[in-house]
N, C-alpha and C positions, 0 to 999 in steps of 0.2 A: 448775234443769243439775244431772242427775247426777254424782255423780266420776266413771265413769267419763268425760262427757262432757268434761266440765273437764280430765284426766289428757288424755282422746282431740285436746281444743284446743293446748293447752300443746303434749305432741308432738308437731302436725304444727308449733306456730309456729319448732319449733328441738327436733330430733329428738333430735342432738349430750345438749344438756343435761334430754331425760326422764328419768324412773322407770320404764319399760320392764316392771317387774315387779310395780308397784302400778299399771302402766294393764290389765293382762293380769287382774290376780286383781278389778280393779273390774269388767274388759269381766263377769267369769262373776257378779257378782253381777247386774249389768245385765238390764234385758228384753232384750239385745238377742242374751242367748248364744244359741243355738243349738249345739251341738258336733257337731251331726249330721247335720245339712240342707245347712245355707250352706253357698251357692256352691256346693255341689258340679256344678250344670250349665252355670256359668256358667265353672267352672275347666274344664270342658270344653269347651267353648266359647271359651275361650283358648288354650287349647293345638290344635285345630284354626286356630284363628289361626294363631298360629304354623309349624302346618306346610304351611298358602296362605302364608304370609310376605307377607299383607295388610295394610298397618301401617293405612290408615283400623278393619279389623276388630280388629286387636292396640289402636291403645288405643282404641275403645270396649270390648274386652274386660278393658283394666287398667281405666277405669273404673266398669265393673260390677261387679267383681273387691273392687274397694277398700270400692265404693257398699255392697255387702252384707253386704263384712264386714274392715273397716281393719287386723285386724290376724295378715292372709292373706300368709305370709313368701311363701311362691311367689310373691303375686302384684306383690310388692315388687321381689321381684329380678326379675322377666320384667322391669318398669315401668325396674328401673336398669340391664337388659341395652339394652329401647330406645328410650331416650332416649341411652345413648351414640353407641347405630350410628346415632341421629338426629342424633347429633350436639347435644344439650340436655344443655350434662356440669351444670348445676346440677340441675336436672329429675334427673336422673340419679345424682349423689351425693349428694339427697335419700332417694328408694328407698333407696338404700345403705344410707346409715347407720339410714331406720327400719328395713332387713330386718337389722340386724347389731345395734342395738338390745334386735332380741327375739330372736331368737338367740342373743345373751348373756347376756339376761334366764333363759334355760333353762338356759346350761352355768354355770350357779351350781356342779353337782357334776360329778363323771366320766361316770354314768348306768351304772358298771358291777354294780352293783348293789342290792338291793334297797336300801337304806341310802342309796348314793349315787342313789335314782332321779333322769331329767331329771321334773320336775311340767310336765305340759302339760295343759292348756287343748283341746284339740283333737289329730283323726289327723294329719288337713292339718300340726299343727303336729309329726309324729314324724317324716313322713317330707319333710320340709321340712328340719329338722336335720340327719338322715344323709344327704339326696341334699346337702347346705351340709358335711357331714364325708366329702362324697366313696366315702358307701358305699351300698353297695342290696342294701335287704333278700329277707332270701328266704325267711324261717318267720316267723311271728310267731305269735306264744300266749299265756294268758288266766294270770295265777296271784291271789294272795291269800299277801299273808304277813303277822301281826301288825295283824290289822284292818283294809288299807289295801291296794284294786285297781287291777294292774300289765296293760302291755303290756309283752311281750319278744321282742321282737325280734333275731333273728342274721342273722348280715351276713356275708361275707366281705372278711379283710383285705386290703387290696386290691392289695399287697403277697407276702404270703406264701398268700392264699388258705384263714390258717384261719379256722375260724369262733370270731365273737365273741359275744357278749350284750350287749344292750344294754336296762334296762331305763327304765320310764315312767308315773311314778306318774301312774294316771287317776283318779283321784277327783277333781276338783274335774268332769270330768266328768258319773261320774257321779251327781256333788250337779247337775245339773242335774235328773235322770230323779227326783231323793231330795226336789225341791220342788216336782214335777209331778205327778208321784205321788198325791198325794192330792185331785188335784182331778178327775183321769180316770184307770185301771185300766185305763195304758202298761207294758208290756214296753220296756227298753230293748233299739235295733233289735245286733245284730254284728255286730262291729266286721268289713270288709276288710282 
């Protein structure tokens, strides 16, 4: 059992005591880590099931999303809401605790500058984090600063309408390509 699998089992058994930062970092070293391709189709299917309000599809979609990537914040938020509405309070709280732990492991800084950028392991984390903060991105751009790579997402402040920039260090995502580029000449996909 590798470090990621061990930390994941511990987190699944007791999310309140889990070290989600160590779990996320271990995931980036795992053979399961693929920050670009995993569960994009699954996430879309889950969103469609939610729109159709089909409980069987939603339940299956949650299981599939978490099977593809157990650290998918959005899947845990959907699971929390689904189980809360289904009257399954223990399951709802489990997924809420997991989502909180993942988000709090990112919110160790304020994300408002290169120096205090949020460290993320997937693009989905960027959007899930902003969504949980009640912010809707309107512009995304790339930047390099002191040898590190960043996504900068511009959002509108919900009350004032003022544009705010949030910085996301994407070096862990880019390390995925560095690790495998020596095996095959592959370019990283353009981030959407």
